[in-house]
N, CA, C, O and the ligand as a Tripos MOL2 file, in Angstrom:
@<TRIPOS>MOLECULE
protein
  301   299    76     0     0
PROTEIN
NO_CHARGES

@<TRIPOS>ATOM
      1 N        -125.4310  -21.5470  132.7820 N.3       1 MET1
      2 CA       -125.6810  -20.0850  132.5620 C.3       1 MET1
      3 C        -124.6520  -19.6010  131.5470 C.2       1 MET1
      4 O        -123.4410  -19.7900  131.6550 O.2       1 MET1
      5 N        -125.2720  -18.9400  130.5230 N.am      2 ASN2
      6 CA       -124.3960  -18.3320  129.4970 C.3       2 ASN2
      7 C        -124.0520  -16.9410  129.6970 C.2       2 ASN2
      8 O        -124.9640  -16.1150  129.6560 O.2       2 ASN2
      9 N        -122.8700  -16.5680  129.9070 N.am      3 ASN3
     10 CA       -122.5040  -15.2240  130.2260 C.3       3 ASN3
     11 C        -121.1880  -14.9150  129.6040 C.2       3 ASN3
     12 O        -120.1800  -14.8360  130.3060 O.2       3 ASN3
     13 N        -121.1590  -14.7550  128.4420 N.am      4 PRO4
     14 CA       -119.7780  -14.5270  127.7290 C.3       4 PRO4
     15 C        -119.2720  -13.0760  128.0070 C.2       4 PRO4
     16 O        -120.0420  -12.1680  128.3200 O.2       4 PRO4
     17 N        -117.9400  -12.9240  127.8730 N.am      5 CYS5
     18 CA       -117.3400  -11.6960  128.0460 C.3       5 CYS5
     19 C        -117.6610  -10.8570  126.7890 C.2       5 CYS5
     20 O        -117.6070  -11.3380  125.6580 O.2       5 CYS5
     21 N        -117.9880   -9.6120  127.0420 N.am      6 ILE6
     22 CA       -118.4290   -8.6530  125.9520 C.3       6 ILE6
     23 C        -117.3230   -8.4670  124.9040 C.2       6 ILE6
     24 O        -117.5740   -8.2170  123.7250 O.2       6 ILE6
     25 N        -116.0110   -8.6130  125.4310 N.am      7 ARG7
     26 CA       -114.9010   -8.3340  124.5490 C.3       7 ARG7
     27 C        -114.3760   -9.6410  123.8440 C.2       7 ARG7
     28 O        -114.2660   -9.6860  122.6190 O.2       7 ARG7
     29 N        -114.0800  -10.6260  124.6010 N.am      8 CYS8
     30 CA       -113.4500  -11.7700  123.9260 C.3       8 CYS8
     31 C        -114.3700  -12.9950  123.7030 C.2       8 CYS8
     32 O        -114.0400  -13.9380  122.9840 O.2       8 CYS8
     33 N        -115.5490  -12.9180  124.3690 N.am      9 GLY9
     34 CA       -116.4990  -14.0270  124.2730 C.3       9 GLY9
     35 C        -116.2400  -15.2660  125.0660 C.2       9 GLY9
     36 O        -116.9330  -16.2710  124.9120 O.2       9 GLY9
     37 N        -115.1810  -15.2010  125.9700 N.am     10 LYS10
     38 CA       -114.9750  -16.2990  126.8560 C.3      10 LYS10
     39 C        -116.0290  -16.3600  127.9440 C.2      10 LYS10
     40 O        -116.5750  -15.3360  128.3530 O.2      10 LYS10
     41 N        -116.3020  -17.5380  128.3990 N.am     11 GLN11
     42 CA       -117.2810  -17.5930  129.5090 C.3      11 GLN11
     43 C        -116.7820  -16.9200  130.8000 C.2      11 GLN11
     44 O        -115.7170  -17.2430  131.3260 O.2      11 GLN11
     45 N        -117.5760  -15.9970  131.2700 N.am     12 ARG12
     46 CA       -117.1200  -15.2220  132.4130 C.3      12 ARG12
     47 C        -117.1800  -16.0830  133.7260 C.2      12 ARG12
     48 O        -118.0260  -16.9680  133.8560 O.2      12 ARG12
     49 N        -116.3220  -15.8120  134.6220 N.am     13 ILE13
     50 CA       -116.2650  -16.5380  135.9000 C.3      13 ILE13
     51 C        -116.7020  -15.5990  137.0370 C.2      13 ILE13
     52 O        -116.7230  -14.3720  136.9390 O.2      13 ILE13
     53 N        -117.0520  -16.3160  138.1430 N.am     14 ASP14
     54 CA       -117.4340  -15.4960  139.3400 C.3      14 ASP14
     55 C        -116.2800  -14.8060  139.8680 C.2      14 ASP14
     56 O        -115.2340  -15.4190  140.0800 O.2      14 ASP14
     57 N        -116.4150  -13.4460  140.1150 N.am     15 GLY15
     58 CA       -115.3940  -12.7000  140.7590 C.3      15 GLY15
     59 C        -115.7510  -12.5500  142.1980 C.2      15 GLY15
     60 O        -116.0190  -13.5280  142.8950 O.2      15 GLY15
     61 N        -115.7550  -11.3120  142.6490 N.am     16 LYS16
     62 CA       -116.0820  -11.1260  144.0690 C.3      16 LYS16
     63 C        -117.5780  -11.1110  144.1810 C.2      16 LYS16
     64 O        -118.2980  -10.7880  143.2350 O.2      16 LYS16
     65 N        -118.0280  -11.4670  145.3580 N.am     17 SER17
     66 CA       -119.4810  -11.4950  145.6800 C.3      17 SER17
     67 C        -119.6200  -10.8030  147.0000 C.2      17 SER17
     68 O        -118.7330  -10.8730  147.8500 O.2      17 SER17
     69 N        -120.7600  -10.1180  147.1780 N.am     18 TRP18
     70 CA       -121.0560   -9.4420  148.3880 C.3      18 TRP18
     71 C        -122.5270   -9.4550  148.6630 C.2      18 TRP18
     72 O        -123.3440   -9.6140  147.7560 O.2      18 TRP18
     73 N        -122.8690   -9.2830  149.9430 N.am     19 LYS19
     74 CA       -124.2860   -9.3000  150.3510 C.3      19 LYS19
     75 C        -124.7930   -7.8850  150.5350 C.2      19 LYS19
     76 O        -124.0880   -6.9700  150.9600 O.2      19 LYS19
     77 N        -126.0430   -7.7700  150.1930 N.am     20 GLU20
     78 CA       -126.6680   -6.4910  150.3250 C.3      20 GLU20
     79 C        -128.0550   -6.7240  150.9590 C.2      20 GLU20
     80 O        -128.8170   -7.6130  150.5780 O.2      20 GLU20
     81 N        -128.3300   -5.8430  151.9740 N.am     21 LYS21
     82 CA       -129.6110   -5.8920  152.6840 C.3      21 LYS21
     83 C        -130.6210   -5.1520  151.9560 C.2      21 LYS21
     84 O        -130.4490   -3.9530  151.7340 O.2      21 LYS21
     85 N        -131.7460   -5.8120  151.5350 N.am     22 LEU22
     86 CA       -132.7810   -5.1020  150.8590 C.3      22 LEU22
     87 C        -134.0600   -5.2780  151.6660 C.2      22 LEU22
     88 O        -134.6850   -6.3370  151.6030 O.2      22 LEU22
     89 N        -134.4590   -4.2670  152.4180 N.am     23 GLY23
     90 CA       -135.5770   -4.4940  153.2970 C.3      23 GLY23
     91 C        -135.3320   -5.5010  154.3600 C.2      23 GLY23
     92 O        -134.4820   -5.3100  155.2280 O.2      23 GLY23
     93 N        -136.0910   -6.6100  154.3030 N.am     24 THR24
     94 CA       -135.9750   -7.6090  155.3040 C.3      24 THR24
     95 C        -135.0780   -8.7900  154.7700 C.2      24 THR24
     96 O        -134.6280   -9.6460  155.5320 O.2      24 THR24
     97 N        -134.8620   -8.7810  153.4990 N.am     25 SER25
     98 CA       -134.1240   -9.8750  152.9220 C.3      25 SER25
     99 C        -132.6890   -9.4950  152.5290 C.2      25 SER25
    100 O        -132.3850   -8.3370  152.2430 O.2      25 SER25
    101 N        -131.8290  -10.5060  152.5260 N.am     26 VAL26
    102 CA       -130.4490  -10.2450  152.1040 C.3      26 VAL26
    103 C        -130.1650  -10.8790  150.7640 C.2      26 VAL26
    104 O        -130.3470  -12.0790  150.5550 O.2      26 VAL26
    105 N        -129.7400  -10.0830  149.9220 N.am     27 ILE27
    106 CA       -129.4320  -10.6260  148.5460 C.3      27 ILE27
    107 C        -127.9920  -10.6770  148.2830 C.2      27 ILE27
    108 O        -127.2700   -9.7880  148.7330 O.2      27 ILE27
    109 N        -127.5030  -11.6640  147.5780 N.am     28 THR28
    110 CA       -126.0700  -11.8680  147.3380 C.3      28 THR28
    111 C        -125.9310  -11.3660  145.8300 C.2      28 THR28
    112 O        -126.6820  -11.7550  144.9360 O.2      28 THR28
    113 N        -124.9810  -10.5420  145.6620 N.am     29 HIS29
    114 CA       -124.5220  -10.0990  144.3900 C.3      29 HIS29
    115 C        -123.2320  -10.7680  144.0700 C.2      29 HIS29
    116 O        -122.3440  -10.8340  144.9200 O.2      29 HIS29
    117 N        -123.0930  -11.2790  142.8460 N.am     30 THR30
    118 CA       -121.8770  -11.8430  142.3400 C.3      30 THR30
    119 C        -121.4420  -11.1020  141.0860 C.2      30 THR30
    120 O        -122.1570  -10.9980  140.0900 O.2      30 THR30
    121 N        -120.2170  -10.5950  141.2040 N.am     31 GLN31
    122 CA       -119.7240   -9.9030  139.9260 C.3      31 GLN31
    123 C        -118.9360  -10.9590  139.1940 C.2      31 GLN31
    124 O        -118.1030  -11.6760  139.7470 O.2      31 GLN31
    125 N        -119.2570  -11.0110  137.8860 N.am     32 THR32
    126 CA       -118.5230  -11.9080  137.0520 C.3      32 THR32
    127 C        -117.4350  -11.1640  136.2960 C.2      32 THR32
    128 O        -117.5790  -10.0050  135.9060 O.2      32 THR32
    129 N        -116.2990  -11.9150  136.1010 N.am     33 VAL33
    130 CA       -115.2410  -11.2300  135.4700 C.3      33 VAL33
    131 C        -114.7830  -12.2490  134.3310 C.2      33 VAL33
    132 O        -115.1460  -13.4250  134.2840 O.2      33 VAL33
    133 N        -113.9840  -11.6600  133.4770 N.am     34 CYS34
    134 CA       -113.4200  -12.4600  132.3610 C.3      34 CYS34
    135 C        -112.2320  -13.3070  132.8860 C.2      34 CYS34
    136 O        -111.4130  -12.8000  133.6510 O.2      34 CYS34
    137 N        -112.1400  -14.5400  132.4980 N.am     35 PRO35
    138 CA       -110.9810  -15.4210  133.0760 C.3      35 PRO35
    139 C        -109.6850  -14.8160  132.5940 C.2      35 PRO35
    140 O        -108.6450  -15.1300  133.1730 O.2      35 PRO35
    141 N        -109.6650  -13.9940  131.6050 N.am     36 ASP36
    142 CA       -108.4270  -13.3850  131.1110 C.3      36 ASP36
    143 C        -108.2440  -12.0430  131.8360 C.2      36 ASP36
    144 O        -108.9710  -11.0930  131.5440 O.2      36 ASP36
    145 N        -107.3230  -11.9460  132.7420 N.am     37 SER37
    146 CA       -107.1800  -10.7350  133.5270 C.3      37 SER37
    147 C        -106.8930   -9.4930  132.6850 C.2      37 SER37
    148 O        -107.4280   -8.4130  132.9370 O.2      37 SER37
    149 N        -106.0700   -9.6670  131.7220 N.am     38 GLU38
    150 CA       -105.7400   -8.5700  130.8370 C.3      38 GLU38
    151 C        -106.9740   -8.0120  130.1600 C.2      38 GLU38
    152 O        -107.1890   -6.8020  130.0900 O.2      38 GLU38
    153 N        -107.7560   -8.9160  129.6790 N.am     39 CYS39
    154 CA       -109.0400   -8.5960  128.9670 C.3      39 CYS39
    155 C        -109.9620   -7.9060  129.9650 C.2      39 CYS39
    156 O        -110.5700   -6.8840  129.6480 O.2      39 CYS39
    157 N        -110.0700   -8.4760  131.2010 N.am     40 GLN40
    158 CA       -110.9440   -7.8750  132.1750 C.3      40 GLN40
    159 C        -110.5030   -6.4300  132.5310 C.2      40 GLN40
    160 O        -111.3570   -5.5760  132.7650 O.2      40 GLN40
    161 N        -109.2110   -6.1570  132.5730 N.am     41 LYS41
    162 CA       -108.7250   -4.8240  132.7780 C.3      41 LYS41
    163 C        -109.2490   -3.8380  131.7200 C.2      41 LYS41
    164 O        -109.6890   -2.7310  132.0320 O.2      41 LYS41
    165 N        -109.1840   -4.2850  130.4620 N.am     42 ILE42
    166 CA       -109.6150   -3.4480  129.3300 C.3      42 ILE42
    167 C        -111.1730   -3.2440  129.4870 C.2      42 ILE42
    168 O        -111.6560   -2.1250  129.3160 O.2      42 ILE42
    169 N        -111.9000   -4.2570  129.7910 N.am     43 VAL43
    170 CA       -113.3730   -4.1270  129.9970 C.3      43 VAL43
    171 C        -113.6420   -3.1790  131.0900 C.2      43 VAL43
    172 O        -114.5010   -2.3050  130.9690 O.2      43 VAL43
    173 N        -112.8640   -3.3390  132.2590 N.am     44 ASP44
    174 CA       -113.1280   -2.4240  133.3890 C.3      44 ASP44
    175 C        -112.8590   -0.9690  132.9600 C.2      44 ASP44
    176 O        -113.6200   -0.0820  133.3450 O.2      44 ASP44
    177 N        -111.8000   -0.6970  132.1760 N.am     45 LYS45
    178 CA       -111.4720    0.5720  131.8290 C.3      45 LYS45
    179 C        -112.5780    1.1410  130.8890 C.2      45 LYS45
    180 O        -112.9880    2.2930  131.0310 O.2      45 LYS45
    181 N        -113.0290    0.3380  129.9670 N.am     46 ALA46
    182 CA       -114.1070    0.7770  129.0300 C.3      46 ALA46
    183 C        -115.3960    1.1580  129.8620 C.2      46 ALA46
    184 O        -116.1040    2.1240  129.5770 O.2      46 ALA46
    185 N        -115.6160    0.3440  130.8640 N.am     47 THR47
    186 CA       -116.7760    0.6060  131.7110 C.3      47 THR47
    187 C        -116.6340    1.9450  132.4490 C.2      47 THR47
    188 O        -117.5540    2.7590  132.5240 O.2      47 THR47
    189 N        -115.4740    2.1090  132.9630 N.am     48 ALA48
    190 CA       -115.1630    3.3400  133.7040 C.3      48 ALA48
    191 C        -115.3050    4.5440  132.8160 C.2      48 ALA48
    192 O        -115.9000    5.5470  133.2080 O.2      48 ALA48
    193 N        -114.7620    4.4530  131.6170 N.am     49 ASP49
    194 CA       -114.8420    5.5260  130.6410 C.3      49 ASP49
    195 C        -116.2730    5.8400  130.3000 C.2      49 ASP49
    196 O        -116.6420    7.0080  130.1780 O.2      49 ASP49
    197 N        -117.0710    4.8330  130.1480 N.am     50 ARG50
    198 CA       -118.5110    4.9740  129.7870 C.3      50 ARG50
    199 C        -119.2410    5.6670  130.9030 C.2      50 ARG50
    200 O        -120.1520    6.4520  130.6420 O.2      50 ARG50
    201 N        -118.8710    5.4030  132.1500 N.am     51 ILE51
    202 CA       -119.5390    5.9600  133.3170 C.3      51 ILE51
    203 C        -119.1300    7.4340  133.3950 C.2      51 ILE51
    204 O        -119.9440    8.3320  133.6100 O.2      51 ILE51
    205 N        -117.7830    7.6350  133.2030 N.am     52 ALA52
    206 CA       -117.2970    9.0040  133.2410 C.3      52 ALA52
    207 C        -117.9500    9.9400  132.1940 C.2      52 ALA52
    208 O        -118.3190   11.0870  132.4470 O.2      52 ALA52
    209 N        -118.0560    9.3100  130.9540 N.am     53 LYS53
    210 CA       -118.6780   10.1120  129.8590 C.3      53 LYS53
    211 C        -120.1010   10.4510  130.1760 C.2      53 LYS53
    212 O        -120.5810   11.5540  129.9130 O.2      53 LYS53
    213 N        -120.7700    9.4740  130.7490 N.am     54 ASN54
    214 CA       -122.2060    9.6000  131.1360 C.3      54 ASN54
    215 C        -122.3570   10.6520  132.1780 C.2      54 ASN54
    216 O        -123.2840   11.4580  132.0930 O.2      54 ASN54
    217 N        -121.5240   10.6920  133.1290 N.am     55 ASP55
    218 CA       -121.4800   11.6320  134.2300 C.3      55 ASP55
    219 C        -121.2760   13.0770  133.6280 C.2      55 ASP55
    220 O        -121.9410   14.0530  133.9750 O.2      55 ASP55
    221 N        -120.3410   13.0880  132.7450 N.am     56 LEU56
    222 CA       -120.0270   14.3710  132.1370 C.3      56 LEU56
    223 C        -121.2070   14.8970  131.3120 C.2      56 LEU56
    224 O        -121.4620   16.1010  131.2930 O.2      56 LEU56
    225 N        -121.9260   13.9960  130.6320 N.am     57 MET57
    226 CA       -123.0810   14.3880  129.8710 C.3      57 MET57
    227 C        -124.1360   14.9510  130.7040 C.2      57 MET57
    228 O        -124.7500   15.9610  130.3600 O.2      57 MET57
    229 N        -124.3880   14.2570  131.9100 N.am     58 ILE58
    230 CA       -125.4130   14.6950  132.7580 C.3      58 ILE58
    231 C        -125.0730   16.0340  133.3980 C.2      58 ILE58
    232 O        -125.9500   16.8800  133.5720 O.2      58 ILE58
    233 N        -123.8070   16.2300  133.7470 N.am     59 LYS59
    234 CA       -123.2630   17.5030  134.2890 C.3      59 LYS59
    235 C        -123.3780   18.6860  133.2540 C.2      59 LYS59
    236 O        -123.7590   19.8000  133.6150 O.2      59 LYS59
    237 N        -123.0410   18.4060  131.9780 N.am     60 THR60
    238 CA       -123.1780   19.3740  130.9220 C.3      60 THR60
    239 C        -124.6350   19.7760  130.6640 C.2      60 THR60
    240 O        -124.9600   20.9410  130.4350 O.2      60 THR60
    241 N        -125.5190   18.7210  130.7150 N.am     61 LYS61
    242 CA       -126.9120   19.0230  130.5570 C.3      61 LYS61
    243 C        -127.4990   19.9090  131.6110 C.2      61 LYS61
    244 O        -128.2600   20.8430  131.3570 O.2      61 LYS61
    245 N        -127.0940   19.5540  132.8370 N.am     62 ALA62
    246 CA       -127.5480   20.3030  133.9860 C.3      62 ALA62
    247 C        -127.0790   21.7860  133.9760 C.2      62 ALA62
    248 O        -127.8250   22.7040  134.3140 O.2      62 ALA62
    249 N        -125.8450   21.9540  133.5830 N.am     63 GLU63
    250 CA       -125.2710   23.3460  133.3900 C.3      63 GLU63
    251 C        -125.9570   24.0710  132.3170 C.2      63 GLU63
    252 O        -126.2480   25.2560  132.4800 O.2      63 GLU63
    253 N        -126.2520   23.4190  131.1790 N.am     64 ALA64
    254 CA       -126.8960   24.0970  130.1430 C.3      64 ALA64
    255 C        -128.3620   24.5330  130.5390 C.2      64 ALA64
    256 O        -128.8650   25.5850  130.1430 O.2      64 ALA64
    257 N        -128.9670   23.6650  131.3190 N.am     65 LYS65
    258 CA       -130.2950   24.0040  131.7880 C.3      65 LYS65
    259 C        -130.2530   25.2390  132.7670 C.2      65 LYS65
    260 O        -131.1140   26.1190  132.7480 O.2      65 LYS65
    261 N        -129.2790   25.2260  133.5420 N.am     66 LEU66
    262 CA       -129.1260   26.3400  134.5670 C.3      66 LEU66
    263 C        -128.8980   27.6270  133.7720 C.2      66 LEU66
    264 O        -129.5140   28.6610  134.0310 O.2      66 LEU66
    265 N        -128.0100   27.5270  132.8150 N.am     67 ALA67
    266 CA       -127.6670   28.7600  132.0130 C.3      67 ALA67
    267 C        -128.8960   29.2610  131.2770 C.2      67 ALA67
    268 O        -129.0860   30.4690  131.1370 O.2      67 ALA67
    269 N        -129.7160   28.3630  130.8130 N.am     68 ARG68
    270 CA       -130.9540   28.7870  130.1750 C.3      68 ARG68
    271 C        -131.8740   29.4620  131.0450 C.2      68 ARG68
    272 O        -132.4750   30.4750  130.6890 O.2      68 ARG68
    273 N        -132.0120   28.8890  132.2620 N.am     69 GLU69
    274 CA       -132.8990   29.3780  133.3130 C.3      69 GLU69
    275 C        -132.4380   30.7690  133.7110 C.2      69 GLU69
    276 O        -133.2700   31.6550  133.9060 O.2      69 GLU69
    277 N        -131.1590   30.9820  133.8340 N.am     70 LYS70
    278 CA       -130.5650   32.2370  134.2220 C.3      70 LYS70
    279 C        -130.9060   33.3290  133.1580 C.2      70 LYS70
    280 O        -131.2610   34.4700  133.4550 O.2      70 LYS70
    281 N        -130.7610   32.8670  131.9130 N.am     71 LEU71
    282 CA       -131.0200   33.7330  130.7520 C.3      71 LEU71
    283 C        -132.5140   34.1680  130.7780 C.2      71 LEU71
    284 O        -132.8700   35.3230  130.5450 O.2      71 LEU71
    285 N        -133.3490   33.1580  131.0770 N.am     72 LEU72
    286 CA       -134.8140   33.4730  131.0940 C.3      72 LEU72
    287 C        -135.1550   34.3890  132.1900 C.2      72 LEU72
    288 O        -136.0120   35.2560  132.0180 O.2      72 LEU72
    289 N        -134.5030   34.2430  133.3680 N.am     73 ALA73
    290 CA       -134.7460   35.0530  134.5160 C.3      73 ALA73
    291 C        -134.2710   36.5060  134.3020 C.2      73 ALA73
    292 O        -134.8420   37.4530  134.8430 O.2      73 ALA73
    293 N        -133.1740   36.6470  133.4690 N.am     74 ALA74
    294 CA       -132.6760   37.9640  133.2050 C.3      74 ALA74
    295 C        -133.4950   38.7500  132.2130 C.2      74 ALA74
    296 O        -133.4750   39.9810  132.2140 O.2      74 ALA74
    297 N        -134.2160   38.0420  131.3690 N.am     75 SER75
    298 CA       -134.9410   38.8120  130.3350 C.3      75 SER75
    299 C        -136.3680   39.2490  130.8520 C.2      75 SER75
    300 O        -137.1160   39.9010  130.1220 O.2      75 SER75
    301 ZN       -112.6510  -11.2880  127.9340 Zn       76 ZN76
@<TRIPOS>BOND
     1     1     2 1
     2     2     3 1
     3     3     4 2
     4     3     5 am
     5     5     6 1
     6     6     7 1
     7     7     8 2
     8     7     9 am
     9     9    10 1
    10    10    11 1
    11    11    12 2
    12    11    13 am
    13    13    14 1
    14    14    15 1
    15    15    16 2
    16    15    17 am
    17    17    18 1
    18    18    19 1
    19    19    20 2
    20    19    21 am
    21    21    22 1
    22    22    23 1
    23    23    24 2
    24    23    25 am
    25    25    26 1
    26    26    27 1
    27    27    28 2
    28    27    29 am
    29    29    30 1
    30    30    31 1
    31    31    32 2
    32    31    33 am
    33    33    34 1
    34    34    35 1
    35    35    36 2
    36    35    37 am
    37    37    38 1
    38    38    39 1
    39    39    40 2
    40    39    41 am
    41    41    42 1
    42    42    43 1
    43    43    44 2
    44    43    45 am
    45    45    46 1
    46    46    47 1
    47    47    48 2
    48    47    49 am
    49    49    50 1
    50    50    51 1
    51    51    52 2
    52    51    53 am
    53    53    54 1
    54    54    55 1
    55    55    56 2
    56    55    57 am
    57    57    58 1
    58    58    59 1
    59    59    60 2
    60    59    61 am
    61    61    62 1
    62    62    63 1
    63    63    64 2
    64    63    65 am
    65    65    66 1
    66    66    67 1
    67    67    68 2
    68    67    69 am
    69    69    70 1
    70    70    71 1
    71    71    72 2
    72    71    73 am
    73    73    74 1
    74    74    75 1
    75    75    76 2
    76    75    77 am
    77    77    78 1
    78    78    79 1
    79    79    80 2
    80    79    81 am
    81    81    82 1
    82    82    83 1
    83    83    84 2
    84    83    85 am
    85    85    86 1
    86    86    87 1
    87    87    88 2
    88    87    89 am
    89    89    90 1
    90    90    91 1
    91    91    92 2
    92    91    93 am
    93    93    94 1
    94    94    95 1
    95    95    96 2
    96    95    97 am
    97    97    98 1
    98    98    99 1
    99    99   100 2
   100    99   101 am
   101   101   102 1
   102   102   103 1
   103   103   104 2
   104   103   105 am
   105   105   106 1
   106   106   107 1
   107   107   108 2
   108   107   109 am
   109   109   110 1
   110   110   111 1
   111   111   112 2
   112   111   113 am
   113   113   114 1
   114   114   115 1
   115   115   116 2
   116   115   117 am
   117   117   118 1
   118   118   119 1
   119   119   120 2
   120   119   121 am
   121   121   122 1
   122   122   123 1
   123   123   124 2
   124   123   125 am
   125   125   126 1
   126   126   127 1
   127   127   128 2
   128   127   129 am
   129   129   130 1
   130   130   131 1
   131   131   132 2
   132   131   133 am
   133   133   134 1
   134   134   135 1
   135   135   136 2
   136   135   137 am
   137   137   138 1
   138   138   139 1
   139   139   140 2
   140   139   141 am
   141   141   142 1
   142   142   143 1
   143   143   144 2
   144   143   145 am
   145   145   146 1
   146   146   147 1
   147   147   148 2
   148   147   149 am
   149   149   150 1
   150   150   151 1
   151   151   152 2
   152   151   153 am
   153   153   154 1
   154   154   155 1
   155   155   156 2
   156   155   157 am
   157   157   158 1
   158   158   159 1
   159   159   160 2
   160   159   161 am
   161   161   162 1
   162   162   163 1
   163   163   164 2
   164   163   165 am
   165   165   166 1
   166   166   167 1
   167   167   168 2
   168   167   169 am
   169   169   170 1
   170   170   171 1
   171   171   172 2
   172   171   173 am
   173   173   174 1
   174   174   175 1
   175   175   176 2
   176   175   177 am
   177   177   178 1
   178   178   179 1
   179   179   180 2
   180   179   181 am
   181   181   182 1
   182   182   183 1
   183   183   184 2
   184   183   185 am
   185   185   186 1
   186   186   187 1
   187   187   188 2
   188   187   189 am
   189   189   190 1
   190   190   191 1
   191   191   192 2
   192   191   193 am
   193   193   194 1
   194   194   195 1
   195   195   196 2
   196   195   197 am
   197   197   198 1
   198   198   199 1
   199   199   200 2
   200   199   201 am
   201   201   202 1
   202   202   203 1
   203   203   204 2
   204   203   205 am
   205   205   206 1
   206   206   207 1
   207   207   208 2
   208   207   209 am
   209   209   210 1
   210   210   211 1
   211   211   212 2
   212   211   213 am
   213   213   214 1
   214   214   215 1
   215   215   216 2
   216   215   217 am
   217   217   218 1
   218   218   219 1
   219   219   220 2
   220   219   221 am
   221   221   222 1
   222   222   223 1
   223   223   224 2
   224   223   225 am
   225   225   226 1
   226   226   227 1
   227   227   228 2
   228   227   229 am
   229   229   230 1
   230   230   231 1
   231   231   232 2
   232   231   233 am
   233   233   234 1
   234   234   235 1
   235   235   236 2
   236   235   237 am
   237   237   238 1
   238   238   239 1
   239   239   240 2
   240   239   241 am
   241   241   242 1
   242   242   243 1
   243   243   244 2
   244   243   245 am
   245   245   246 1
   246   246   247 1
   247   247   248 2
   248   247   249 am
   249   249   250 1
   250   250   251 1
   251   251   252 2
   252   251   253 am
   253   253   254 1
   254   254   255 1
   255   255   256 2
   256   255   257 am
   257   257   258 1
   258   258   259 1
   259   259   260 2
   260   259   261 am
   261   261   262 1
   262   262   263 1
   263   263   264 2
   264   263   265 am
   265   265   266 1
   266   266   267 1
   267   267   268 2
   268   267   269 am
   269   269   270 1
   270   270   271 1
   271   271   272 2
   272   271   273 am
   273   273   274 1
   274   274   275 1
   275   275   276 2
   276   275   277 am
   277   277   278 1
   278   278   279 1
   279   279   280 2
   280   279   281 am
   281   281   282 1
   282   282   283 1
   283   283   284 2
   284   283   285 am
   285   285   286 1
   286   286   287 1
   287   287   288 2
   288   287   289 am
   289   289   290 1
   290   290   291 1
   291   291   292 2
   292   291   293 am
   293   293   294 1
   294   294   295 1
   295   295   296 2
   296   295   297 am
   297   297   298 1
   298   298   299 1
   299   299   300 2
@<TRIPOS>SUBSTRUCTURE
     1 MET1         2 RESIDUE 1 A MET
     2 ASN2         6 RESIDUE 1 A ASN
     3 ASN3        10 RESIDUE 1 A ASN
     4 PRO4        14 RESIDUE 1 A PRO
     5 CYS5        18 RESIDUE 1 A CYS
     6 ILE6        22 RESIDUE 1 A ILE
     7 ARG7        26 RESIDUE 1 A ARG
     8 CYS8        30 RESIDUE 1 A CYS
     9 GLY9        34 RESIDUE 1 A GLY
    10 LYS10       38 RESIDUE 1 A LYS
    11 GLN11       42 RESIDUE 1 A GLN
    12 ARG12       46 RESIDUE 1 A ARG
    13 ILE13       50 RESIDUE 1 A ILE
    14 ASP14       54 RESIDUE 1 A ASP
    15 GLY15       58 RESIDUE 1 A GLY
    16 LYS16       62 RESIDUE 1 A LYS
    17 SER17       66 RESIDUE 1 A SER
    18 TRP18       70 RESIDUE 1 A TRP
    19 LYS19       74 RESIDUE 1 A LYS
    20 GLU20       78 RESIDUE 1 A GLU
    21 LYS21       82 RESIDUE 1 A LYS
    22 LEU22       86 RESIDUE 1 A LEU
    23 GLY23       90 RESIDUE 1 A GLY
    24 THR24       94 RESIDUE 1 A THR
    25 SER25       98 RESIDUE 1 A SER
    26 VAL26      102 RESIDUE 1 A VAL
    27 ILE27      106 RESIDUE 1 A ILE
    28 THR28      110 RESIDUE 1 A THR
    29 HIS29      114 RESIDUE 1 A HIS
    30 THR30      118 RESIDUE 1 A THR
    31 GLN31      122 RESIDUE 1 A GLN
    32 THR32      126 RESIDUE 1 A THR
    33 VAL33      130 RESIDUE 1 A VAL
    34 CYS34      134 RESIDUE 1 A CYS
    35 PRO35      138 RESIDUE 1 A PRO
    36 ASP36      142 RESIDUE 1 A ASP
    37 SER37      146 RESIDUE 1 A SER
    38 GLU38      150 RESIDUE 1 A GLU
    39 CYS39      154 RESIDUE 1 A CYS
    40 GLN40      158 RESIDUE 1 A GLN
    41 LYS41      162 RESIDUE 1 A LYS
    42 ILE42      166 RESIDUE 1 A ILE
    43 VAL43      170 RESIDUE 1 A VAL
    44 ASP44      174 RESIDUE 1 A ASP
    45 LYS45      178 RESIDUE 1 A LYS
    46 ALA46      182 RESIDUE 1 A ALA
    47 THR47      186 RESIDUE 1 A THR
    48 ALA48      190 RESIDUE 1 A ALA
    49 ASP49      194 RESIDUE 1 A ASP
    50 ARG50      198 RESIDUE 1 A ARG
    51 ILE51      202 RESIDUE 1 A ILE
    52 ALA52      206 RESIDUE 1 A ALA
    53 LYS53      210 RESIDUE 1 A LYS
    54 ASN54      214 RESIDUE 1 A ASN
    55 ASP55      218 RESIDUE 1 A ASP
    56 LEU56      222 RESIDUE 1 A LEU
    57 MET57      226 RESIDUE 1 A MET
    58 ILE58      230 RESIDUE 1 A ILE
    59 LYS59      234 RESIDUE 1 A LYS
    60 THR60      238 RESIDUE 1 A THR
    61 LYS61      242 RESIDUE 1 A LYS
    62 ALA62      246 RESIDUE 1 A ALA
    63 GLU63      250 RESIDUE 1 A GLU
    64 ALA64      254 RESIDUE 1 A ALA
    65 LYS65      258 RESIDUE 1 A LYS
    66 LEU66      262 RESIDUE 1 A LEU
    67 ALA67      266 RESIDUE 1 A ALA
    68 ARG68      270 RESIDUE 1 A ARG
    69 GLU69      274 RESIDUE 1 A GLU
    70 LYS70      278 RESIDUE 1 A LYS
    71 LEU71      282 RESIDUE 1 A LEU
    72 LEU72      286 RESIDUE 1 A LEU
    73 ALA73      290 RESIDUE 1 A ALA
    74 ALA74      294 RESIDUE 1 A ALA
    75 SER75      298 RESIDUE 1 A SER
    76 ZN76       301 GROUP 0 **** ****
């Protein structure tokens, strides 16, 4: 299985795995991590930043929508 690290290109290794119940079946998730722990930290941070930015964008959009609706209701 080819699963290179997005940052350094090293083959990613299995990190933690956990089981999740989906209906009647149990599926096992395995998180892959970069063998270079420093690199993995940077990747983790970049992922967290991306998620935070995305959350902020969704929130900003929702607030803009609400403001627009308020404006429409007032007119
Ligand atoms: Zn890496």
